[in-house]
Steps between C-alpha positions, in 0.01 A plus 500: 500500500138603468373559147189659355216303340168611353196272541178546303175322594275455196199434726522848654545707185195673351683668213489855634842574343601706804841330506573608145368854557698546821814390314433771241428752774832425670720502191346718228672838512726395787872433461601259775867495410723306540223236508312592183402790280141618460246263348319577175154645558311298239554165333767369736406282798728334755203296622298334224162370615337216305160345550339171408135399484402138554169323463173611343195683630382472773812333646786732404831548678717808443862509617776760480877456495765773513835446331811699587872457550564185703822636656658165425790367705651360179377789289524420126522874428824521700649222288369642172607859575818488712567813699152647452323321785544548875397205721477610864560282803135548607379338176399815312625518141553839335609631162782751505310810375812644333575183304132459416494834315498443126535125554186367332658155467469472878124447453575159349733403785201375703345188343185559708419840352544696823719777351326771297617796293437858609467698178482834682853479638638218283579247771430140597309474829323256731352458849743604774300356792489868602853459631522874567213461749634177650834668564310787662341263752179391325385146574346447156499652149222733384307230313469296820431799722211612280328162439156539666438127550860406582524270201867600493743438784867590531704266720861538608609160630789259521511265200431184700214672683338611176543157338303350787227761462482447123450126549233550767303753293548330163676802348614470139680721251430570134870481409732199530625426852853485364486878461442539874189722478380713791146566375255228601133418448238335715188338346648546153293206375210743450705669231687205350271198535149405392192402698200272457180646638129434485175469691289208620123519537204264507135537402258509790215493253450596138501871586761513779878457493687476830870581551673190634715626787750299706539238229848348470622521142793290380750575225641188337791452263549163331256349751686628809365774727729804481284745691173556684301806605163566663238710325410843639157626606435567133609152395820629341835319494850586382816297451797731501777473390482273196792479262432655156493242224473212748227326300199292606343497847181359648273700731315260732252549783220316674183659634330253739147437386549717192750311283861534385701732280777399262637736239815489288677832436807590298745759636693678229647850501198648680300428812184290482155576637249216495190714544221354714518122550197291594514146643386219274 
């Protein structure tokens, strides 16, 4: 049986919020019964977009991550609110709109915060994967259809086929695998992990600094090399991802005829930028 999955690529998202706006456009003022009642115009979102900034000027990285119902195979909401949740054979999970009316406790049935309360009609609601459109022949929900850079993809695949794809592409979820999520992320490290960045230059003379391009820079942990990168045209380097709170590292590089670089850095909750490094 083929089932639906949603894949989001952090590298492609520019934070235009079109996915969230198209969701509002599709559901605000529209009753798509028996799938769902109309969405609240303001305050309520079925797609919640978060952003994270890493690094310091001039080496800053900005990443976005949407969060929505994961349409879990082993949906905790179905266990916490028996009879209120419909799990379809194609993987889409819906709330019964009749049983969601006046049932504010249903909001707490999802431990991942994917169910919200519509104050206008007094009902618990969540993402429906635009099941009314899927059943009408659409190949993707509105959020995917409207994404200008195709950061979102909707895939309907056999389980074993998707598992192979997820392994090849390094897809991960933000909820426990035991729940059987169907929303996946690519390049999520830009949102969840830290980075170590910097720049290498050397002094041609007392008045001239030169960017050191094509220099191999090593990242060492407890004396062992754990990564290496080559500097850009501007002498910049970046190690990404680096685990938050992972402690002390050494940045090491050698510039033939110019000297060597060795710098100790400490990675805590935030990313680290070394600034401009000069060989000694």
